[in-house]
RODO-2510 file (C-alpha; in nm, 4 decimals, decimal comma):
residues 324
     n   res          X          Y          Z
     1     m     4,4430    -0,8984     4,8930
     2     l     4,5391    -0,7255     4,5671
     3     r     4,3466    -0,9837     4,3665
     4     y     4,0373    -0,9295     4,5868
     5     t     4,0645    -0,5511     4,5457
     6     l     4,0904    -0,5812     4,1675
     7     y     3,7874    -0,8123     4,1662
     8     i     3,5824    -0,5573     4,3638
     9     l     3,6907    -0,2800     4,1276
    10     l     3,5888    -0,4911     3,8271
    11     l     3,2449    -0,5552     3,9738
    12     a     3,2035    -0,1861     4,0489
    13     t     3,3014    -0,0967     3,6930
    14     i     3,0534    -0,3450     3,5478
    15     a     2,7783    -0,2200     3,7768
    16     a     2,8474     0,1407     3,6807
    17     g     2,8507     0,0525     3,3140
    18     c     2,5258    -0,1410     3,3385
    19     k     2,3534     0,1443     3,5172
    20     k     2,1504     0,3340     3,2608
    21     d     1,9044     0,6160     3,2474
    22     t     1,5534     0,4897     3,1793
    23     l     1,3497     0,7038     2,9426
    24     h     0,9724     0,7374     2,9507
    25     y     0,7323     0,7628     2,6596
    26     k     0,4847     1,0458     2,6383
    27     k     0,2303     0,7788     2,5432
    28     v     0,2276     0,4172     2,4238
    29     e    -0,0693     0,3110     2,2107
    30     k    -0,1346    -0,0521     2,1188
    31     l    -0,2773    -0,0737     1,7673
    32     e    -0,5293    -0,3452     1,6790
    33     t    -0,3997    -0,5901     1,4195
    34     n    -0,6447    -0,8822     1,4550
    35     t    -0,3596    -1,1275     1,4074
    36     d    -0,1063    -1,3152     1,6177
    37     s     0,1329    -1,3548     1,3227
    38     r     0,4819    -1,2104     1,3426
    39     l     0,4970    -0,8634     1,1820
    40     n     0,8301    -0,7966     1,0126
    41     a     0,8376    -0,4718     0,8159
    42     i     0,6598    -0,1348     0,7986
    43     l     0,6323     0,1026     0,5013
    44     f     0,4454     0,4325     0,4631
    45     t     0,3995     0,5506     0,1053
    46     s     0,2107     0,8726     0,1835
    47     h     0,0797     1,0701     0,4772
    48     d    -0,2228     0,8386     0,4928
    49     r    -0,1288     0,5116     0,3241
    50     g     0,0882     0,2509     0,4941
    51     f     0,1639    -0,1220     0,5125
    52     v     0,2896    -0,3833     0,7561
    53     v     0,3893    -0,7283     0,6288
    54     g     0,4434    -1,0548     0,8116
    55     g     0,2871    -1,3934     0,8657
    56     t     0,3849    -1,7381     0,9838
    57     r     0,6740    -1,9031     0,8038
    58     f     0,5009    -2,2097     0,6620
    59     d     0,1331    -2,1269     0,6305
    60     k     0,0315    -1,7598     0,6318
    61     a     0,1140    -1,4352     0,4500
    62     t    -0,0202    -1,1237     0,6203
    63     i    -0,0515    -0,7640     0,5013
    64     l    -0,1942    -0,4840     0,7157
    65     t    -0,3008    -0,1591     0,5486
    66     t    -0,3890     0,1855     0,6804
    67     d    -0,5539     0,4816     0,5103
    68     d    -0,5451     0,7150     0,8089
    69     g    -0,1757     0,7480     0,8794
    70     g    -0,1515     0,4422     1,1018
    71     i    -0,4411     0,5053     1,3391
    72     t    -0,6362     0,1982     1,2250
    73     w    -0,5231    -0,1068     1,0300
    74     a    -0,7084    -0,3569     0,8098
    75     l    -0,5935    -0,7205     0,8008
    76     h    -0,5459    -0,9081     0,4722
    77     d    -0,4443    -1,2740     0,4694
    78     m    -0,2839    -1,3324     0,1308
    79     k    -0,3838    -1,6928     0,0767
    80     e    -0,2225    -1,7171    -0,2665
    81     a     0,1193    -1,6616    -0,1081
    82     g     0,0600    -1,8569     0,2123
    83     k     0,4090    -1,8053     0,3629
    84     a     0,5586    -1,5334     0,5835
    85     l     0,6504    -1,2009     0,4231
    86     y     0,9679    -1,0289     0,5448
    87     g     1,0381    -0,7217     0,3319
    88     i     0,8434    -0,4531     0,1469
    89     t     0,9507    -0,1715    -0,0852
    90     q     0,8169     0,0815    -0,3336
    91     a     0,9789     0,1048    -0,6760
    92     p     1,0472     0,4414    -0,8439
    93     n     0,7345     0,3978    -1,0579
    94     g     0,5154     0,3528    -0,7483
    95     y     0,4749    -0,0241    -0,7732
    96     l     0,4826    -0,2070    -0,4395
    97     y     0,6680    -0,5342    -0,3769
    98     t     0,6711    -0,7660    -0,0769
    99     v     0,8694    -1,0873    -0,0576
   100     g     0,9044    -1,3782     0,1804
   101     f     0,9648    -1,7412     0,2600
   102     d     0,9879    -2,0008    -0,0209
   103     g     1,0190    -1,7296    -0,2857
   104     k     0,6737    -1,5789    -0,2447
   105     l     0,6403    -1,2419    -0,4187
   106     l     0,3397    -1,0098    -0,4171
   107     w     0,3352    -0,6930    -0,6245
   108     s     0,0832    -0,4156    -0,6776
   109     n     0,0465    -0,1476    -0,9418
   110     n    -0,2442     0,0302    -0,7684
   111     e    -0,1046     0,1409    -0,4295
   112     g    -0,1705    -0,1944    -0,2679
   113     y    -0,5457    -0,2082    -0,3175
   114     s    -0,4953    -0,5357    -0,5026
   115     w    -0,1958    -0,7650    -0,5335
   116     n    -0,0531    -0,9943    -0,7992
   117     f     0,1187    -1,3153    -0,6895
   118     t     0,4399    -1,4526    -0,8430
   119     q     0,6181    -1,7676    -0,7317
   120     l     0,9883    -1,6889    -0,7677
   121     s     1,1695    -1,9652    -0,9494
   122     n     1,4335    -2,0513    -0,6881
   123     w     1,2015    -2,0978    -0,3846
   124     q     1,4508    -1,9427    -0,1384
   125     s     1,3933    -1,7679     0,1953
   126     y     1,3752    -1,4028     0,0867
   127     k     1,4444    -1,1406     0,3549
   128     d     1,4057    -0,8116     0,1645
   129     i     1,3699    -0,6542    -0,1784
   130     a     1,4685    -0,3286    -0,3517
   131     f     1,4161    -0,1729    -0,6942
   132     p     1,6815     0,0740    -0,8143
   133     d     1,4647     0,1448    -1,1195
   134     a     1,1216     0,0524    -1,2442
   135     t     1,2258    -0,2615    -1,4327
   136     h     1,5070    -0,4112    -1,2230
   137     g     1,4587    -0,5547    -0,8746
   138     m     1,6879    -0,7365    -0,6344
   139     g     1,5664    -0,9799    -0,3737
   140     i     1,8075    -1,0911    -0,1027
   141     m     1,8006    -1,4257     0,0747
   142     g     1,9306    -1,5717     0,3948
   143     v     1,8941    -1,8714     0,6213
   144     s     2,0969    -2,0242     0,9074
   145     y     2,3821    -1,7697     0,8784
   146     n     2,5645    -1,9615     0,6033
   147     s     2,3343    -1,9496     0,3036
   148     g     2,2039    -1,6578     0,0991
   149     g     2,2113    -1,4770    -0,2300
   150     i     2,0833    -1,2024    -0,4578
   151     a     1,8187    -1,2609    -0,7227
   152     h     1,7889    -1,0057    -1,0036
   153     m     1,4352    -0,9920    -1,1410
   154     t     1,2030    -0,8048    -1,3741
   155     e     0,9167    -0,5884    -1,2545
   156     t     0,6866    -0,8928    -1,2543
   157     g     0,9237    -1,1284    -1,0735
   158     s     1,0970    -1,3153    -1,3531
   159     i     1,4496    -1,3980    -1,2282
   160     y     1,7208    -1,3538    -1,4931
   161     k     2,0311    -1,3701    -1,2709
   162     y     2,1022    -1,5355    -0,9371
   163     d     2,4161    -1,5066    -0,7239
   164     s     2,4476    -1,7610    -0,4425
   165     v     2,6725    -1,6976    -0,1414
   166     a     2,7599    -1,8767     0,1829
   167     i     2,6346    -1,5825     0,3923
   168     e     2,2915    -1,4916     0,5213
   169     y     2,1732    -1,1514     0,3921
   170     n     1,9258    -0,9509     0,6027
   171     d     1,8546    -0,6034     0,4625
   172     i     1,8907    -0,4178     0,1329
   173     e     1,8510    -0,0419     0,0839
   174     m     1,8956     0,1501    -0,2415
   175     l     1,9722     0,5135    -0,1575
   176     t     1,9975     0,6318    -0,5181
   177     p     1,9372     0,4482    -0,8458
   178     a     2,3065     0,3529    -0,8404
   179     i     2,4119     0,3395    -0,4738
   180     g     2,2866     0,0783    -0,2283
   181     f     2,3854    -0,1388     0,0663
   182     i     2,3236    -0,4942     0,1890
   183     t     2,3697    -0,6076     0,5484
   184     g     2,4310    -0,9686     0,6435
   185     y     2,6048    -1,2129     0,8713
   186     g     2,9432    -1,0536     0,9337
   187     v     2,9296    -0,8335     0,6224
   188     v     2,8067    -0,5054     0,4794
   189     l     2,8163    -0,4704     0,0997
   190     k     2,7945    -0,1632    -0,1231
   191     t     2,7042    -0,1157    -0,4878
   192     t     2,7677     0,1921    -0,7005
   193     d     2,6333     0,0456    -1,0261
   194     s     2,2710    -0,0401    -0,9426
   195     g     2,3558    -0,3823    -0,8026
   196     r     2,5546    -0,5243    -1,0902
   197     t     2,8601    -0,5561    -0,8618
   198     w     2,9032    -0,5410    -0,4842
   199     q     3,2025    -0,4409    -0,2703
   200     t     3,2618    -0,5899     0,0767
   201     l     3,3190    -0,3051     0,3234
   202     n     3,5635    -0,2934     0,6141
   203     i     3,3186    -0,3762     0,8929
   204     q     3,2720    -0,7063     1,0771
   205     n     3,2108    -0,8893     1,4077
   206     d     2,8308    -0,8886     1,4152
   207     n     2,5297    -1,0277     1,2357
   208     f     2,4295    -0,6994     1,0758
   209     k     2,0491    -0,6866     1,0644
   210     s     1,9574    -0,3370     0,9465
   211     i     2,0882    -0,0166     0,7925
   212     t     1,9528     0,3391     0,8128
   213     a     2,0764     0,6384     0,6152
   214     l     2,0483     1,0166     0,6179
   215     n     2,2016     1,0252     0,2718
   216     q     2,4450     0,8197     0,0640
   217     y     2,7358     0,9210     0,2884
   218     e     2,6088     0,9037     0,6478
   219     l     2,4720     0,5680     0,7615
   220     w     2,4320     0,3522     1,0703
   221     v     2,4021    -0,0263     1,0966
   222     c     2,2974    -0,2411     1,3920
   223     g     2,3768    -0,6036     1,4644
   224     n     2,1991    -0,8843     1,6403
   225     n     2,4833    -0,9001     1,8948
   226     g     2,4065    -0,5404     1,9928
   227     g     2,6730    -0,3606     1,7914
   228     i     2,6069    -0,0224     1,6281
   229     f     2,8397     0,1261     1,3641
   230     h     2,8505     0,4630     1,1856
   231     t     3,0052     0,5973     0,8655
   232     i     3,0204     0,9510     0,7270
   233     n     3,1939     0,8675     0,3997
   234     g     2,9629     0,6169     0,2372
   235     g     3,1062     0,3091     0,4063
   236     k     3,4754     0,3625     0,3393
   237     d     3,5430     0,3949     0,7130
   238     w     3,3314     0,2811     1,0067
   239     q     3,3296     0,3808     1,3730
   240     q     3,1985     0,1308     1,6256
   241     l     2,9642     0,3329     1,8455
   242     r     2,8376     0,0429     2,0536
   243     n     3,0240    -0,2811     2,1197
   244     g     2,7692    -0,5545     2,1747
   245     n     3,0354    -0,7791     2,3304
   246     d     3,1310    -0,5274     2,6006
   247     i     3,0376    -0,6863     2,9355
   248     t     3,0159    -0,3449     3,1043
   249     i     2,7066    -0,2375     2,9064
   250     p     2,3607    -0,3952     2,8742
   251     r     2,3315    -0,6932     2,6411
   252     y     2,0855    -0,6420     2,3545
   253     n     1,9909    -0,8406     2,0453
   254     l     1,9074    -0,5662     1,7956
   255     n     1,6924    -0,6113     1,4852
   256     d     1,6317    -0,2664     1,3341
   257     i     1,7629     0,0900     1,3535
   258     l     1,6228     0,4324     1,2591
   259     f     1,7760     0,7793     1,2577
   260     k     1,5597     1,0876     1,1982
   261     d     1,8569     1,3232     1,1755
   262     g     2,2250     1,3265     1,2611
   263     e     2,1595     1,3192     1,6357
   264     q     1,8347     1,1378     1,7172
   265     g     1,8209     0,7634     1,6616
   266     w     1,6459     0,4517     1,7894
   267     a     1,7204     0,0802     1,7739
   268     v     1,4841    -0,2053     1,8619
   269     g     1,5353    -0,5689     1,9453
   270     d     1,4393    -0,8841     2,1247
   271     k     1,2274    -0,8883     2,4416
   272     g     1,0769    -0,5466     2,3749
   273     v     1,3922    -0,3382     2,3882
   274     v     1,3902     0,0163     2,2488
   275     i     1,7054     0,2267     2,2922
   276     y     1,7632     0,5914     2,2037
   277     t     2,0523     0,8269     2,1322
   278     n     2,0566     1,2050     2,1060
   279     d     2,4233     1,2407     2,0143
   280     g     2,4460     1,0479     1,6891
   281     g     2,4930     0,7091     1,8550
   282     k     2,7805     0,7706     2,0951
   283     h     2,5603     0,7026     2,3983
   284     w     2,2401     0,4981     2,4215
   285     m     1,9588     0,4954     2,6791
   286     e     1,6766     0,2447     2,7188
   287     y     1,3056     0,3219     2,7256
   288     d     1,0555     0,1603     2,9596
   289     r     0,9577    -0,1781     2,8157
   290     f     0,5923    -0,2070     2,7159
   291     t     0,6083    -0,5656     2,5809
   292     n     0,8133    -0,8819     2,6208
   293     e     0,7693    -0,9706     2,2529
   294     d     1,0606    -0,9355     2,0129
   295     i     1,0458    -0,6134     1,8087
   296     y     1,1535    -0,6543     1,4475
   297     c     1,0895    -0,3162     1,2883
   298     i     1,0741     0,0542     1,3722
   299     a     0,9468     0,3270     1,1386
   300     e     0,8591     0,6929     1,1555
   301     a     0,4852     0,7543     1,1390
   302     p     0,3503     1,0361     0,9191
   303     d     0,2950     1,2514     1,2302
   304     h     0,6670     1,2044     1,3206
   305     n     0,6042     0,9698     1,6128
   306     l     0,7206     0,6067     1,5909
   307     i     0,5570     0,2741     1,5041
   308     v     0,7086    -0,0623     1,5948
   309     s     0,6038    -0,4154     1,5016
   310     g     0,7045    -0,7601     1,6183
   311     g     0,6155    -1,1053     1,7383
   312     n     0,2645    -1,2275     1,8172
   313     g     0,1028    -0,9586     1,6021
   314     i     0,2180    -0,6598     1,8073
   315     l     0,1958    -0,3117     1,6587
   316     y     0,2505    -0,0082     1,8800
   317     k     0,2597     0,3644     1,8272
   318     l     0,5156     0,5387     2,0473
   319     y     0,4686     0,9057     2,1222
   320     i     0,8137     1,0514     2,1838
   321     d     0,9084     1,3814     2,3385
   322     k     1,2414     1,5108     2,2103
   323     q     1,4991     1,4155     2,4711
   324     d     1,7625     1,6648     2,5858
***
């Protein structure tokens, strides 16, 4: 009898934990992309100008551009690259860089109105890229959890140093010319010397996909197992805000995370999931799902609403009322 009672209590606890408030968008707008390629990353460089990059792994590189703040998008198939693009960044001098599968690099010195193609010499699967200064870039690689690396390159894509590791890297963000972070399979790394050396931080137990920062001290990371972690001292200490392995809460596979301020944040993931917090990440609520496609990226639009991109060419603008 005691065993039966404990079983009923466990089920009740799980049911209570899985119960969640469902949030509603003010408006959801599907944006025309004219492609069914996976869309992996979003970058706005001004109030009007923005980019989305993606493609299909083996045969197409896709760039979408907007000149009206994300209302309409023009499709560009970059035939010279011809492989999926996964990351995009803007260097301090304004140059744009996007990188992808088989070491394909495109760079622009005129705000993305034309692009130069460089085949990187090591032909790896590049996931993201960052430039701490105008002449030094770092591309990170990752495949199958157990293979990755960092390639140090010039402003035109000539690799002069390559560090190989047995870990898949997913995201790189430089917060200052000296301070930056890399997320990967089971690791988060930090540099304080512009990427010359990297320190492994005390955080683990997830495939960390993305990092978002208010400044060089306060950051959040999300993992593909659904974990969310927070630091207020630049990565020295981490608090686990969401345990993706907790059976009493919904199971998510998260791909990207965004915080606008110290309270309001969003994370997106597989099967159209968008979750929201208004207390810095301590509690999360799910929005109505508007797609079954995986969502790979979330970004703040110039008008302070949200844009998400994902599988099968999806691009949506999400109009969000501030939640109390």
